[in-house]
N, C-alpha and C positions, 0 to 999 in steps of 0.2 A: 383797180382790183380790190378783192376784199372778201369778207364772209358775212353771210345773213343768218342770224340766230334768232329763236324764240327768246325774247327778253325774259320771261318767266322760268324757262326750264333750260335755257342755255344750249338747246338741241338746234342743229342746223335745218333750215328750211328748204324744200325743194318741190317743185319749180318756182321759185319766186320771180316775177316779171320785173327786169332792170331796164329801166328806159332813160336815155339822156334826152331831156325835154327841148334842149335847143337844136340839138341835131336829129332827134326822132330815131337815132339808132336804140336796137332793143336786144336783149339777151336775156338767160334765165341762169338761175343758179345751179349746180349740178347736186348730186346727191350727198355732198358734202357741205352745200351750202356756199359753195365758192363761186365767185362771177369775176368776169374780167371785162370793160366797156371802155372804149374810146372816149375821153373827155379833155377839155381844155379847162385852165383855171377859171373858175367862176361859173362853169356849166352846173346845172342842177340836175341830180340823178334821182329818179323817182321809183320807189321800190313796192310793188303791189303784191298781196297774195290773198287768196279766197278765206275770209274769216279774220283777217288782220288789219290793223289800220294802216294807211298807206303811209311811208316815211319818205322825205324827200332830203337830201344832201347835197351840200355844194362842194365841188372839188377844192379842196384847199390850195393855197399858195405854198408849193413845196418843189420836189424833186419831178422830173417828167413822170415818173411812175411814182403813184402814191396808194397807200392802203387805206381804205374806209370801210370799218367794219359796222356793220348795221346790226341793231336789236330792234325786232318788231313785237308789237304788243297785241294780243288777241282781242277781237271786239265784234260786238254783234252789229249787223248792219242795221242802220237806221236810214230807211229810205226817205229821201228830202220830198218834201210836198211840192208838186208841180202844178202851174195854172195851164189850162188849155187856152190858147188865144186864138181867135178866129183867123182863119188862113195861115197858120202855122202849125197845123196838126198833119201827124204822118198819117199814112194809110191805116195801119194799125189802129191808131187813136180813133180815126173816124170810123171804122168798123166796130171798134169797142163800143162807142158812144151809141151806134144804132143798135147794137145787140142789147145793151143796157135799156134803150128805150123801149124796145120790143118786150122784154121780160120784166120792165120796170115793177109791176104788181107783186110777183113772187119775191124778187130781190128784195123790195122794201120790207117785207113781212120781217119782225124781229120777235124773239123769244119773249113771254110774260116774266116779269120780275118777282119776287118774293113779295112784293108789295100787293101784288094780284093774286093770291093764294088759289082763288077757284079758277083763274083763267090758266094758271100754272098746272094744276091737276088736269083740267080738262085737254091742255094741248099736250101733255105727256101721253094720253091714250088717243090721240087724234091721229089717224092714218093720214089724213090729208096733210096735217102740220107736219108729219115727219118726211113725206114726200117733197113738200116745200123746202125744207131744211137740206134735204139730200140733194135737190136740184141746185140749191145756193152753194152748197159745198163742190158740186161738180162744175157749175158754172166758174167758179173761181179757180178750179184747177185748171178749167180749159182756157182761160183768159192767160193764165201763166205760160201755159204750152204754146200758145198763139203768139205771146211776146216774145218767147225764146226763138221761136221759127223766125222772126223777123231778123234776128241777129247771129243765128247759127243755121245756114244754110247749105245744102249740099252743093250748091255753086261756088259757095266761099271756100269750102272745104277742099274741092277739087281744084281752085285756082293756088292755094296755100300748099297743098301737098303732093298735086299730081295724081291722087288717088282716082279710080275709075270703077263702075260697075257696082258689085255687091261690096266691095271693100268700103266704099262711102258709108252706106246704111251701116254695115258691122261696126265701122269706128264710132259713128254717132251714136250706136246703141250702147256700145261699151263705155263710152265717154260722154253723157249726157251733160249738157252745160247747166250748171246750177242758177235759178233763177234770180236770187239775190245778186250774184256775180253779174247776170245778164244786165241788171238793170243799173248798177253803179259804174263798170267797166267801160273804158274808152275802145275805140275800134281797134286801136293799136294793142290794147291788152288783150282783147278777144282774140286778135290774129295771133298773138304769141302764145296765149293759152291752147289754141287749136294746134300749134307747129308741136308745141312741147308735149301735148299729150298724144298727137300721132306718131311722135318719135318714139314715146313709151309704148304706144300700142303695137308699133311694128317689131320693137324688140320681143315683147311677150309673144307675138303671134310666130315669129321666127323659132321661138324655142319649143314649139309643139310640132 
């Protein structure tokens, strides 16, 4: 048990996902940053929260019940580069590669630099260029949405929460899964995120 705080401000963080890596048991902090999770001496506890660096703590040799307070530091997500290996692609990756192949020409177009002033001016007033760059922007946004859809599905929400009908769509609309988090989170962290936010959504819904 213990408390999780922002290392810089000292404010409690919630809901931080708390996972015992060895037993795979998981919980989350309450609105005061407090948590409690079963752990044996030597077990490693991982703390993850959107927008913060992951922290890992080992349960110390002490009494049966020990207090482990944690400070988490804000951090920008740095998405690791990954290599696509033949035979090891997900359906999303295969579809994404196919889409990029189909739209290869407009996606490869880049904006002129200040080293080419004439081209830069011409590009600025080109309707076709504007359409291409708008397409690139929309394409990137679409790829993000498609990736999120592979990790945040109605079926998964139903399995974890028991929600049915319009409740599923209403919840997912109210709590969209952040793209950066979807890229770096484990399956267990995604599930805990859904459970935590669904409980919060239910509380808010019952108040209206």
